[in-house]
All heavy atoms as TSV, in Angstrom:
chain	resi	resn	atom	element	x	y	z
A	1	MET	N	N	-48.112	1.849	-35.925
A	1	MET	CA	C	-48.013	0.434	-35.638
A	1	MET	C	C	-47.770	0.259	-34.143
A	1	MET	O	O	-46.875	0.840	-33.566
A	1	MET	CB	C	-46.868	-0.174	-36.444
A	1	MET	CG	C	-46.703	-1.638	-36.214
A	1	MET	SD	S	-45.608	-2.354	-37.451
A	1	MET	CE	C	-44.195	-2.716	-36.465
A	2	SER	N	N	-48.590	-0.545	-33.524
A	2	SER	CA	C	-48.465	-0.798	-32.092
A	2	SER	C	C	-47.943	-2.213	-31.897
A	2	SER	O	O	-48.404	-3.152	-32.534
A	2	SER	CB	C	-49.824	-0.645	-31.425
A	2	SER	OG	O	-49.718	-0.940	-30.065
A	3	GLN	N	N	-46.984	-2.328	-31.003
A	3	GLN	CA	C	-46.379	-3.634	-30.777
A	3	GLN	C	C	-46.182	-3.821	-29.282
A	3	GLN	O	O	-45.678	-2.941	-28.599
A	3	GLN	CB	C	-45.037	-3.698	-31.492
A	3	GLN	CG	C	-44.347	-5.025	-31.390
A	3	GLN	CD	C	-43.009	-5.025	-32.137
A	3	GLN	OE1	O	-42.537	-3.990	-32.572
A	3	GLN	NE2	N	-42.414	-6.178	-32.265
A	4	VAL	N	N	-46.582	-4.964	-28.773
A	4	VAL	CA	C	-46.405	-5.289	-27.363
A	4	VAL	C	C	-45.571	-6.554	-27.281
A	4	VAL	O	O	-45.865	-7.545	-27.935
A	4	VAL	CB	C	-47.755	-5.498	-26.654
A	4	VAL	CG1	C	-47.536	-5.924	-25.219
A	4	VAL	CG2	C	-48.597	-4.238	-26.710
A	5	ILE	N	N	-44.524	-6.496	-26.475
A	5	ILE	CA	C	-43.656	-7.652	-26.292
A	5	ILE	C	C	-43.782	-8.099	-24.839
A	5	ILE	O	O	-43.503	-7.337	-23.929
A	5	ILE	CB	C	-42.191	-7.301	-26.606
A	5	ILE	CG1	C	-42.080	-6.820	-28.047
A	5	ILE	CG2	C	-41.288	-8.500	-26.360
A	5	ILE	CD1	C	-40.743	-6.220	-28.383
A	6	VAL	N	N	-44.233	-9.310	-24.626
A	6	VAL	CA	C	-44.362	-9.864	-23.285
A	6	VAL	C	C	-43.496	-11.112	-23.235
A	6	VAL	O	O	-43.644	-12.013	-24.046
A	6	VAL	CB	C	-45.820	-10.198	-22.944
A	6	VAL	CG1	C	-45.912	-10.792	-21.556
A	6	VAL	CG2	C	-46.693	-8.961	-23.059
A	7	VAL	N	N	-42.590	-11.136	-22.275
A	7	VAL	CA	C	-41.617	-12.220	-22.198
A	7	VAL	C	C	-41.569	-12.735	-20.765
A	7	VAL	O	O	-41.675	-11.976	-19.819
A	7	VAL	CB	C	-40.213	-11.709	-22.604
A	7	VAL	CG1	C	-39.204	-12.830	-22.562
A	7	VAL	CG2	C	-40.260	-11.073	-23.978
A	8	HIS	N	N	-41.397	-14.027	-20.622
A	8	HIS	CA	C	-41.215	-14.611	-19.291
A	8	HIS	C	C	-39.823	-15.241	-19.207
A	8	HIS	O	O	-39.474	-16.098	-20.017
A	8	HIS	CB	C	-42.267	-15.689	-19.015
A	8	HIS	CG	C	-42.056	-16.376	-17.710
A	8	HIS	ND1	N	-42.298	-15.753	-16.511
A	8	HIS	CD2	C	-41.596	-17.601	-17.411
A	8	HIS	CE1	C	-41.986	-16.585	-15.534
A	8	HIS	NE2	N	-41.565	-17.707	-16.057
A	9	PHE	N	N	-39.038	-14.776	-18.238
A	9	PHE	CA	C	-37.726	-15.346	-17.967
A	9	PHE	C	C	-37.795	-16.018	-16.600
A	9	PHE	O	O	-37.850	-15.343	-15.576
A	9	PHE	CB	C	-36.639	-14.274	-17.948
A	9	PHE	CG	C	-36.451	-13.586	-19.266
A	9	PHE	CD1	C	-36.869	-12.285	-19.445
A	9	PHE	CD2	C	-35.840	-14.241	-20.315
A	9	PHE	CE1	C	-36.688	-11.637	-20.652
A	9	PHE	CE2	C	-35.650	-13.609	-21.530
A	9	PHE	CZ	C	-36.083	-12.311	-21.702
A	10	ALA	N	N	-37.805	-17.315	-16.587
A	10	ALA	CA	C	-37.960	-18.042	-15.320
A	10	ALA	C	C	-36.813	-17.780	-14.348
A	10	ALA	O	O	-36.985	-17.852	-13.140
A	10	ALA	CB	C	-38.080	-19.535	-15.598
A	11	ASP	N	N	-35.634	-17.457	-14.853
A	11	ASP	CA	C	-34.471	-17.246	-13.995
A	11	ASP	C	C	-34.403	-15.847	-13.397
A	11	ASP	O	O	-33.601	-15.604	-12.505
A	11	ASP	CB	C	-33.185	-17.507	-14.781
A	11	ASP	CG	C	-33.075	-18.953	-15.242
A	11	ASP	OD1	O	-33.718	-19.819	-14.619
A	11	ASP	OD2	O	-32.356	-19.207	-16.212
A	12	PHE	N	N	-35.222	-14.903	-13.890
A	12	PHE	CA	C	-35.196	-13.531	-13.393
A	12	PHE	C	C	-36.323	-13.315	-12.406
A	12	PHE	O	O	-37.427	-13.822	-12.565
A	12	PHE	CB	C	-35.327	-12.529	-14.540
A	12	PHE	CG	C	-34.112	-12.443	-15.404
A	12	PHE	CD1	C	-34.158	-12.870	-16.716
A	12	PHE	CD2	C	-32.924	-11.936	-14.912
A	12	PHE	CE1	C	-33.041	-12.799	-17.531
A	12	PHE	CE2	C	-31.803	-11.860	-15.717
A	12	PHE	CZ	C	-31.860	-12.294	-17.024
A	13	HIS	N	N	-36.024	-12.534	-11.395
A	13	HIS	CA	C	-37.003	-12.205	-10.363
A	13	HIS	C	C	-37.042	-10.686	-10.239
A	13	HIS	O	O	-36.056	-10.073	-9.842
A	13	HIS	CB	C	-36.576	-12.858	-9.040
A	13	HIS	CG	C	-37.491	-12.550	-7.914
A	13	HIS	ND1	N	-38.608	-13.304	-7.646
A	13	HIS	CD2	C	-37.468	-11.578	-6.983
A	13	HIS	CE1	C	-39.215	-12.810	-6.599
A	13	HIS	NE2	N	-38.538	-11.760	-6.175
A	14	PHE	N	N	-38.160	-10.076	-10.623
A	14	PHE	CA	C	-38.303	-8.631	-10.546
A	14	PHE	C	C	-39.307	-8.275	-9.457
A	14	PHE	O	O	-40.425	-8.783	-9.457
A	14	PHE	CB	C	-38.803	-8.057	-11.877
A	14	PHE	CG	C	-37.815	-8.187	-12.992
A	14	PHE	CD1	C	-37.879	-9.260	-13.869
A	14	PHE	CD2	C	-36.834	-7.237	-13.179
A	14	PHE	CE1	C	-36.974	-9.374	-14.917
A	14	PHE	CE2	C	-35.929	-7.344	-14.219
A	14	PHE	CZ	C	-35.999	-8.418	-15.088
A	15	ASP	N	N	-38.918	-7.404	-8.538
A	15	ASP	CA	C	-39.818	-6.869	-7.526
A	15	ASP	C	C	-40.156	-5.438	-7.907
A	15	ASP	O	O	-39.253	-4.635	-8.139
A	15	ASP	CB	C	-39.169	-6.869	-6.137
A	15	ASP	CG	C	-38.986	-8.267	-5.597
A	15	ASP	OD1	O	-39.973	-8.866	-5.166
A	15	ASP	OD2	O	-37.839	-8.737	-5.621
A	16	TYR	N	N	-41.429	-5.115	-7.970
A	16	TYR	CA	C	-41.875	-3.757	-8.269
A	16	TYR	C	C	-42.461	-3.158	-6.996
A	16	TYR	O	O	-43.405	-3.708	-6.422
A	16	TYR	CB	C	-42.925	-3.769	-9.375
A	16	TYR	CG	C	-42.356	-4.151	-10.709
A	16	TYR	CD1	C	-42.296	-5.484	-11.109
A	16	TYR	CD2	C	-41.867	-3.187	-11.579
A	16	TYR	CE1	C	-41.770	-5.841	-12.336
A	16	TYR	CE2	C	-41.334	-3.532	-12.802
A	16	TYR	CZ	C	-41.297	-4.860	-13.176
A	16	TYR	OH	O	-40.769	-5.204	-14.394
A	17	TYR	N	N	-41.903	-2.031	-6.548
A	17	TYR	CA	C	-42.339	-1.364	-5.333
A	17	TYR	C	C	-43.094	-0.092	-5.695
A	17	TYR	O	O	-42.777	0.582	-6.670
A	17	TYR	CB	C	-41.134	-1.008	-4.457
A	17	TYR	CG	C	-40.504	-2.222	-3.833
A	17	TYR	CD1	C	-39.568	-2.979	-4.527
A	17	TYR	CD2	C	-40.859	-2.632	-2.558
A	17	TYR	CE1	C	-38.999	-4.112	-3.961
A	17	TYR	CE2	C	-40.292	-3.763	-1.979
A	17	TYR	CZ	C	-39.364	-4.490	-2.693
A	17	TYR	OH	O	-38.803	-5.599	-2.141
A	18	SER	N	N	-44.105	0.226	-4.881
A	18	SER	CA	C	-44.912	1.422	-5.094
A	18	SER	C	C	-44.736	2.379	-3.927
A	18	SER	O	O	-44.723	1.953	-2.768
A	18	SER	CB	C	-46.398	1.065	-5.210
A	18	SER	OG	O	-46.608	0.231	-6.307
A	19	ILE	N	N	-44.631	3.652	-4.242
A	19	ILE	CA	C	-44.627	4.695	-3.212
A	19	ILE	C	C	-45.990	5.358	-3.266
A	19	ILE	O	O	-46.338	5.999	-4.260
A	19	ILE	CB	C	-43.500	5.716	-3.439
A	19	ILE	CG1	C	-42.154	5.016	-3.319
A	19	ILE	CG2	C	-43.618	6.876	-2.461
A	19	ILE	CD1	C	-40.972	5.891	-3.613
A	20	ILE	N	N	-46.770	5.171	-2.210
A	20	ILE	CA	C	-48.131	5.688	-2.157
A	20	ILE	C	C	-48.208	6.696	-1.013
A	20	ILE	O	O	-48.237	6.319	0.157
A	20	ILE	CB	C	-49.146	4.546	-1.967
A	20	ILE	CG1	C	-48.981	3.525	-3.105
A	20	ILE	CG2	C	-50.563	5.100	-1.903
A	20	ILE	CD1	C	-49.809	2.282	-2.948
A	21	PRO	N	N	-48.221	7.988	-1.358
A	21	PRO	CA	C	-48.266	9.012	-0.313
A	21	PRO	C	C	-49.682	9.223	0.216
A	21	PRO	O	O	-50.678	8.965	-0.471
A	21	PRO	CB	C	-47.771	10.266	-1.037
A	21	PRO	CG	C	-48.175	10.057	-2.454
A	21	PRO	CD	C	-48.103	8.564	-2.687
A	22	HIS	N	N	-49.760	9.707	1.455
A	22	HIS	CA	C	-51.026	10.115	2.049
A	22	HIS	C	C	-51.475	11.394	1.355
A	22	HIS	O	O	-50.647	12.202	0.929
A	22	HIS	CB	C	-50.839	10.351	3.559
A	22	HIS	CG	C	-52.130	10.517	4.284
A	22	HIS	ND1	N	-52.799	11.701	4.327
A	22	HIS	CD2	C	-52.855	9.625	5.000
A	22	HIS	CE1	C	-53.907	11.563	5.044
A	22	HIS	NE2	N	-53.954	10.297	5.459
A	23	GLN	N	N	-52.782	11.614	1.226
A	23	GLN	CA	C	-53.275	12.784	0.506
A	23	GLN	C	C	-52.954	14.102	1.192
A	23	GLN	O	O	-52.689	15.096	0.526
A	23	GLN	CB	C	-54.790	12.695	0.326
A	23	GLN	CG	C	-55.207	11.768	-0.778
A	23	GLN	CD	C	-56.704	11.844	-1.022
A	23	GLN	OE1	O	-57.477	12.103	-0.110
A	23	GLN	NE2	N	-57.095	11.608	-2.260
A	24	THR	N	N	-52.976	14.128	2.517
A	24	THR	CA	C	-52.835	15.404	3.221
A	24	THR	C	C	-51.670	15.449	4.210
A	24	THR	O	O	-51.311	16.523	4.669
A	24	THR	CB	C	-54.134	15.743	3.984
A	24	THR	OG1	O	-54.414	14.694	4.916
A	24	THR	CG2	C	-55.296	15.907	3.014
A	25	LYS	N	N	-51.093	14.325	4.543
A	25	LYS	CA	C	-50.022	14.285	5.540
A	25	LYS	C	C	-48.710	13.856	4.886
A	25	LYS	O	O	-48.689	13.284	3.808
A	25	LYS	CB	C	-50.366	13.303	6.665
A	25	LYS	CG	C	-51.626	13.660	7.406
A	25	LYS	CD	C	-51.929	12.616	8.449
A	25	LYS	CE	C	-53.240	12.924	9.153
A	25	LYS	NZ	N	-53.589	11.886	10.119
A	26	SER	N	N	-47.616	14.110	5.556
A	26	SER	CA	C	-46.297	13.674	5.073
A	26	SER	C	C	-46.048	12.237	5.513
A	26	SER	O	O	-45.211	11.960	6.365
A	26	SER	CB	C	-45.197	14.599	5.618
A	26	SER	OG	O	-45.370	15.893	5.130
A	27	GLN	N	N	-46.809	11.326	4.927
A	27	GLN	CA	C	-46.717	9.916	5.283
A	27	GLN	C	C	-46.783	9.063	4.023
A	27	GLN	O	O	-47.340	9.472	3.008
A	27	GLN	CB	C	-47.873	9.518	6.217
A	27	GLN	CG	C	-47.865	10.232	7.546
A	27	GLN	CD	C	-49.078	9.850	8.383
A	27	GLN	OE1	O	-50.045	9.252	7.894
A	27	GLN	NE2	N	-49.031	10.206	9.658
A	28	LEU	N	N	-46.209	7.863	4.114
A	28	LEU	CA	C	-46.266	6.877	3.043
A	28	LEU	C	C	-46.934	5.621	3.555
A	28	LEU	O	O	-46.857	5.305	4.740
A	28	LEU	CB	C	-44.860	6.495	2.569
A	28	LEU	CG	C	-44.003	7.560	1.933
A	28	LEU	CD1	C	-42.616	7.011	1.651
A	28	LEU	CD2	C	-44.643	8.069	0.663
A	29	LEU	N	N	-47.546	4.867	2.645
A	29	LEU	CA	C	-48.115	3.579	3.016
A	29	LEU	C	C	-46.981	2.568	3.190
A	29	LEU	O	O	-46.157	2.389	2.296
A	29	LEU	CB	C	-49.079	3.084	1.934
A	29	LEU	CG	C	-49.685	1.700	2.166
A	29	LEU	CD1	C	-50.547	1.696	3.426
A	29	LEU	CD2	C	-50.478	1.260	0.956
A	30	MET	N	N	-46.925	1.932	4.346
A	30	MET	CA	C	-45.946	0.890	4.629
A	30	MET	C	C	-46.717	-0.337	5.122
A	30	MET	O	O	-47.740	-0.218	5.779
A	30	MET	CB	C	-44.960	1.338	5.711
A	30	MET	CG	C	-44.133	2.552	5.333
A	30	MET	SD	S	-42.950	2.242	4.025
A	30	MET	CE	C	-41.763	1.216	4.866
A	31	LEU	N	N	-46.213	-1.512	4.781
A	31	LEU	CA	C	-46.856	-2.760	5.176
A	31	LEU	C	C	-45.969	-3.517	6.157
A	31	LEU	O	O	-44.759	-3.623	5.953
A	31	LEU	CB	C	-47.116	-3.626	3.944
A	31	LEU	CG	C	-47.962	-2.977	2.840
A	31	LEU	CD1	C	-48.025	-3.898	1.630
A	31	LEU	CD2	C	-49.353	-2.653	3.341
A	32	ALA	N	N	-46.585	-4.051	7.204
A	32	ALA	CA	C	-45.845	-4.827	8.204
A	32	ALA	C	C	-45.638	-6.251	7.693
A	32	ALA	O	O	-46.554	-6.875	7.161
A	32	ALA	CB	C	-46.610	-4.846	9.516
A	33	THR	N	N	-44.400	-6.738	7.818
A	33	THR	CA	C	-44.080	-8.125	7.475
A	33	THR	C	C	-43.391	-8.754	8.676
A	33	THR	O	O	-43.080	-8.080	9.654
A	33	THR	CB	C	-43.150	-8.212	6.244
A	33	THR	OG1	O	-41.871	-7.686	6.589
A	33	THR	CG2	C	-43.720	-7.445	5.069
A	34	GLU	N	N	-43.101	-10.030	8.591
A	34	GLU	CA	C	-42.403	-10.693	9.696
A	34	GLU	C	C	-40.958	-10.215	9.818
A	34	GLU	O	O	-40.333	-10.386	10.861
A	34	GLU	CB	C	-42.456	-12.205	9.533
A	34	GLU	CG	C	-41.845	-12.709	8.247
A	34	GLU	CD	C	-42.074	-14.185	8.035
A	34	GLU	OE1	O	-43.166	-14.689	8.380
A	34	GLU	OE2	O	-41.161	-14.842	7.511
A	35	ASN	N	N	-40.422	-9.589	8.765
A	35	ASN	CA	C	-39.048	-9.078	8.793
A	35	ASN	C	C	-38.970	-7.570	9.009
A	35	ASN	O	O	-37.896	-6.995	8.920
A	35	ASN	CB	C	-38.333	-9.422	7.482
A	35	ASN	CG	C	-38.200	-10.907	7.283
A	35	ASN	OD1	O	-37.982	-11.646	8.228
A	35	ASN	ND2	N	-38.365	-11.357	6.055
A	36	GLY	N	N	-40.100	-6.936	9.248
A	36	GLY	CA	C	-40.110	-5.486	9.444
A	36	GLY	C	C	-41.107	-4.824	8.513
A	36	GLY	O	O	-42.079	-5.427	8.083
A	37	TRP	N	N	-40.865	-3.561	8.181
A	37	TRP	CA	C	-41.767	-2.778	7.342
A	37	TRP	C	C	-41.268	-2.733	5.909
A	37	TRP	O	O	-40.069	-2.741	5.663
A	37	TRP	CB	C	-41.879	-1.360	7.893
A	37	TRP	CG	C	-42.556	-1.321	9.227
A	37	TRP	CD1	C	-41.956	-1.398	10.444
A	37	TRP	CD2	C	-43.946	-1.238	9.465
A	37	TRP	NE1	N	-42.902	-1.360	11.443
A	37	TRP	CE2	C	-44.135	-1.257	10.860
A	37	TRP	CE3	C	-45.058	-1.137	8.648
A	37	TRP	CZ2	C	-45.396	-1.187	11.440
A	37	TRP	CZ3	C	-46.314	-1.057	9.230
A	37	TRP	CH2	C	-46.478	-1.087	10.618
A	38	THR	N	N	-42.199	-2.666	4.958
A	38	THR	CA	C	-41.840	-2.604	3.545
A	38	THR	C	C	-42.862	-1.765	2.784
A	38	THR	O	O	-43.996	-1.587	3.244
A	38	THR	CB	C	-41.743	-4.016	2.924
A	38	THR	OG1	O	-41.269	-3.902	1.586
A	38	THR	CG2	C	-43.093	-4.715	2.915
A	39	LEU	N	N	-42.444	-1.273	1.637
A	39	LEU	CA	C	-43.369	-0.609	0.725
A	39	LEU	C	C	-44.246	-1.680	0.067
A	39	LEU	O	O	-43.836	-2.843	-0.052
A	39	LEU	CB	C	-42.603	0.139	-0.363
A	39	LEU	CG	C	-41.809	1.361	0.064
A	39	LEU	CD1	C	-40.895	1.814	-1.063
A	39	LEU	CD2	C	-42.737	2.485	0.481
A	40	PRO	N	N	-45.451	-1.303	-0.382
A	40	PRO	CA	C	-46.254	-2.258	-1.147
A	40	PRO	C	C	-45.490	-2.698	-2.393
A	40	PRO	O	O	-44.853	-1.877	-3.055
A	40	PRO	CB	C	-47.503	-1.457	-1.535
A	40	PRO	CG	C	-47.515	-0.275	-0.632
A	40	PRO	CD	C	-46.115	-0.016	-0.229
A	41	HIS	N	N	-45.535	-3.983	-2.688
A	41	HIS	CA	C	-44.800	-4.470	-3.855
A	41	HIS	C	C	-45.450	-5.733	-4.417
A	41	HIS	O	O	-46.300	-6.343	-3.780
A	41	HIS	CB	C	-43.341	-4.747	-3.506
A	41	HIS	CG	C	-43.153	-5.847	-2.527
A	41	HIS	ND1	N	-43.323	-5.686	-1.173
A	41	HIS	CD2	C	-42.829	-7.141	-2.707
A	41	HIS	CE1	C	-43.098	-6.824	-0.561
A	41	HIS	NE2	N	-42.806	-7.735	-1.472
A	42	PHE	N	N	-45.043	-6.081	-5.632
A	42	PHE	CA	C	-45.527	-7.297	-6.267
A	42	PHE	C	C	-44.441	-7.837	-7.177
A	42	PHE	O	O	-43.520	-7.140	-7.569
A	42	PHE	CB	C	-46.830	-7.057	-7.046
A	42	PHE	CG	C	-46.686	-6.142	-8.222
A	42	PHE	CD1	C	-46.490	-6.643	-9.494
A	42	PHE	CD2	C	-46.746	-4.770	-8.050
A	42	PHE	CE1	C	-46.358	-5.799	-10.584
A	42	PHE	CE2	C	-46.617	-3.913	-9.141
A	42	PHE	CZ	C	-46.414	-4.430	-10.397
A	43	VAL	N	N	-44.565	-9.117	-7.511
A	43	VAL	CA	C	-43.646	-9.792	-8.423
A	43	VAL	C	C	-44.484	-10.309	-9.596
A	43	VAL	O	O	-45.289	-11.216	-9.417
A	43	VAL	CB	C	-42.923	-10.965	-7.729
A	43	VAL	CG1	C	-41.995	-11.676	-8.693
A	43	VAL	CG2	C	-42.172	-10.465	-6.506
A	44	PRO	N	N	-44.340	-9.731	-10.790
A	44	PRO	CA	C	-45.160	-10.186	-11.917
A	44	PRO	C	C	-44.666	-11.516	-12.478
A	44	PRO	O	O	-43.483	-11.830	-12.402
A	44	PRO	CB	C	-44.983	-9.073	-12.952
A	44	PRO	CG	C	-43.626	-8.527	-12.662
A	44	PRO	CD	C	-43.451	-8.637	-11.166
A	45	TYR	N	N	-45.574	-12.262	-13.038
A	45	TYR	CA	C	-45.210	-13.516	-13.697
A	45	TYR	C	C	-44.525	-13.221	-15.030
A	45	TYR	O	O	-43.532	-13.838	-15.379
A	45	TYR	CB	C	-46.442	-14.394	-13.909
A	45	TYR	CG	C	-46.134	-15.629	-14.724
A	45	TYR	CD1	C	-45.429	-16.690	-14.165
A	45	TYR	CD2	C	-46.508	-15.717	-16.055
A	45	TYR	CE1	C	-45.120	-17.813	-14.909
A	45	TYR	CE2	C	-46.205	-16.841	-16.805
A	45	TYR	CZ	C	-45.512	-17.880	-16.237
A	45	TYR	OH	O	-45.203	-18.982	-16.983
A	46	GLU	N	N	-45.089	-12.270	-15.791
A	46	GLU	CA	C	-44.540	-11.920	-17.094
A	46	GLU	C	C	-43.768	-10.613	-16.987
A	46	GLU	O	O	-44.105	-9.743	-16.192
A	46	GLU	CB	C	-45.653	-11.773	-18.124
A	46	GLU	CG	C	-46.361	-13.077	-18.394
A	46	GLU	CD	C	-47.508	-12.907	-19.357
A	46	GLU	OE1	O	-48.046	-11.793	-19.445
A	46	GLU	OE2	O	-47.870	-13.878	-20.002
A	47	HIS	N	N	-42.747	-10.475	-17.794
A	47	HIS	CA	C	-41.931	-9.269	-17.823
A	47	HIS	C	C	-42.252	-8.528	-19.110
A	47	HIS	O	O	-42.139	-9.092	-20.203
A	47	HIS	CB	C	-40.452	-9.613	-17.763
A	47	HIS	CG	C	-40.129	-10.529	-16.632
A	47	HIS	ND1	N	-40.270	-10.171	-15.315
A	47	HIS	CD2	C	-39.722	-11.817	-16.615
A	47	HIS	CE1	C	-39.935	-11.184	-14.543
A	47	HIS	NE2	N	-39.604	-12.201	-15.303
A	48	HIS	N	N	-42.672	-7.292	-18.976
A	48	HIS	CA	C	-43.111	-6.520	-20.143
A	48	HIS	C	C	-42.045	-5.484	-20.500
A	48	HIS	O	O	-41.690	-4.637	-19.697
A	48	HIS	CB	C	-44.427	-5.816	-19.830
A	48	HIS	CG	C	-44.925	-4.998	-20.966
A	48	HIS	ND1	N	-44.721	-3.658	-21.055
A	48	HIS	CD2	C	-45.600	-5.351	-22.068
A	48	HIS	CE1	C	-45.256	-3.195	-22.161
A	48	HIS	NE2	N	-45.802	-4.207	-22.798
A	49	PHE	N	N	-41.543	-5.587	-21.691
A	49	PHE	CA	C	-40.605	-4.600	-22.210
A	49	PHE	C	C	-41.336	-3.877	-23.330
A	49	PHE	O	O	-41.350	-4.333	-24.473
A	49	PHE	CB	C	-39.326	-5.276	-22.724
A	49	PHE	CG	C	-38.584	-5.978	-21.633
A	49	PHE	CD1	C	-38.716	-7.342	-21.443
A	49	PHE	CD2	C	-37.787	-5.265	-20.770
A	49	PHE	CE1	C	-38.045	-7.981	-20.426
A	49	PHE	CE2	C	-37.112	-5.905	-19.745
A	49	PHE	CZ	C	-37.236	-7.271	-19.567
A	50	GLY	N	N	-42.002	-2.788	-22.986
A	50	GLY	CA	C	-42.863	-2.085	-23.921
A	50	GLY	C	C	-42.097	-1.386	-25.021
A	50	GLY	O	O	-40.969	-0.950	-24.844
A	51	VAL	N	N	-42.723	-1.307	-26.141
A	51	VAL	CA	C	-42.200	-0.561	-27.272
A	51	VAL	C	C	-43.051	0.690	-27.379
A	51	VAL	O	O	-44.274	0.614	-27.467
A	51	VAL	CB	C	-42.292	-1.398	-28.574
A	51	VAL	CG1	C	-41.824	-0.589	-29.764
A	51	VAL	CG2	C	-41.484	-2.670	-28.427
A	52	VAL	N	N	-42.414	1.838	-27.357
A	52	VAL	CA	C	-43.127	3.106	-27.355
A	52	VAL	C	C	-42.897	3.823	-28.669
A	52	VAL	O	O	-41.771	3.954	-29.127
A	52	VAL	CB	C	-42.644	4.000	-26.183
A	52	VAL	CG1	C	-43.378	5.321	-26.187
A	52	VAL	CG2	C	-42.840	3.272	-24.871
A	53	GLU	N	N	-43.982	4.274	-29.262
A	53	GLU	CA	C	-43.897	5.053	-30.488
A	53	GLU	C	C	-44.044	6.524	-30.117
A	53	GLU	O	O	-44.965	6.901	-29.392
A	53	GLU	CB	C	-45.005	4.645	-31.453
A	53	GLU	CG	C	-45.000	5.431	-32.731
A	53	GLU	CD	C	-46.134	5.017	-33.647
A	53	GLU	OE1	O	-46.857	4.065	-33.339
A	53	GLU	OE2	O	-46.308	5.667	-34.670
A	54	HIS	N	N	-43.140	7.365	-30.590
A	54	HIS	CA	C	-43.182	8.795	-30.295
A	54	HIS	C	C	-43.826	9.525	-31.458
A	54	HIS	O	O	-43.470	9.300	-32.616
A	54	HIS	CB	C	-41.780	9.344	-30.063
A	54	HIS	CG	C	-41.116	8.723	-28.869
A	54	HIS	ND1	N	-41.407	9.109	-27.587
A	54	HIS	CD2	C	-40.207	7.732	-28.762
A	54	HIS	CE1	C	-40.696	8.402	-26.739
A	54	HIS	NE2	N	-39.968	7.546	-27.420
A	55	LYS	N	N	-44.764	10.393	-31.136
A	55	LYS	CA	C	-45.428	11.199	-32.163
A	55	LYS	C	C	-45.162	12.664	-31.847
A	55	LYS	O	O	-45.247	13.079	-30.692
A	55	LYS	CB	C	-46.922	10.916	-32.180
A	55	LYS	CG	C	-47.242	9.509	-32.610
A	55	LYS	CD	C	-48.722	9.294	-32.717
A	55	LYS	CE	C	-48.985	7.867	-33.180
A	55	LYS	NZ	N	-50.385	7.606	-33.392
A	56	TYR	N	N	-44.859	13.415	-32.848
A	56	TYR	CA	C	-44.557	14.831	-32.689
A	56	TYR	C	C	-45.621	15.635	-33.408
A	56	TYR	O	O	-45.923	15.385	-34.578
A	56	TYR	CB	C	-43.175	15.168	-33.241
A	56	TYR	CG	C	-42.071	14.444	-32.523
A	56	TYR	CD1	C	-41.539	13.255	-33.014
A	56	TYR	CD2	C	-41.575	14.951	-31.326
A	56	TYR	CE1	C	-40.539	12.592	-32.352
A	56	TYR	CE2	C	-40.563	14.286	-30.650
A	56	TYR	CZ	C	-40.063	13.115	-31.168
A	56	TYR	OH	O	-39.059	12.468	-30.489
A	57	ASN	N	N	-46.188	16.579	-32.695
A	57	ASN	CA	C	-47.195	17.471	-33.288
A	57	ASN	C	C	-46.519	18.763	-33.712
A	57	ASN	O	O	-45.791	19.366	-32.936
A	57	ASN	CB	C	-48.313	17.776	-32.303
A	57	ASN	CG	C	-49.142	16.567	-31.971
A	57	ASN	OD1	O	-49.309	15.702	-32.818
A	57	ASN	ND2	N	-49.620	16.488	-30.755
A	58	GLN	N	N	-46.762	19.162	-34.913
A	58	GLN	CA	C	-46.222	20.442	-35.383
A	58	GLN	C	C	-47.270	21.512	-35.144
A	58	GLN	O	O	-48.449	21.308	-35.430
A	58	GLN	CB	C	-45.852	20.375	-36.860
A	58	GLN	CG	C	-44.661	19.486	-37.134
A	58	GLN	CD	C	-44.309	19.472	-38.606
A	58	GLN	OE1	O	-45.192	19.433	-39.451
A	58	GLN	NE2	N	-43.032	19.507	-38.895
A	59	LEU	N	N	-46.853	22.637	-34.618
A	59	LEU	CA	C	-47.779	23.738	-34.351
A	59	LEU	C	C	-47.920	24.638	-35.543
A	59	LEU	O	O	-47.075	24.832	-36.330
A	59	LEU	CB	C	-47.296	24.535	-33.132
A	59	LEU	CG	C	-47.226	23.738	-31.837
A	59	LEU	CD1	C	-46.646	24.603	-30.727
A	59	LEU	CD2	C	-48.619	23.257	-31.454
C-alpha cells in the first residue's frame, strides 16, 4: 500500500538548501545575493511528510 501525505501549513516556512559539489575540484556551488553568498535553496509551497514502506528480502 502506497500512501502520500501532502500538507500545507501557512504559518511554517521551510528552506531547503542543496550542496552541489564540483565534479573534479574541491569547490561547491554558491550563489551571490545582496546579503552575501548562499547555497542554492528553495522554499516549497507544500510540505511533504512521506510515508515509507520497508520491504525485506530473504536470501
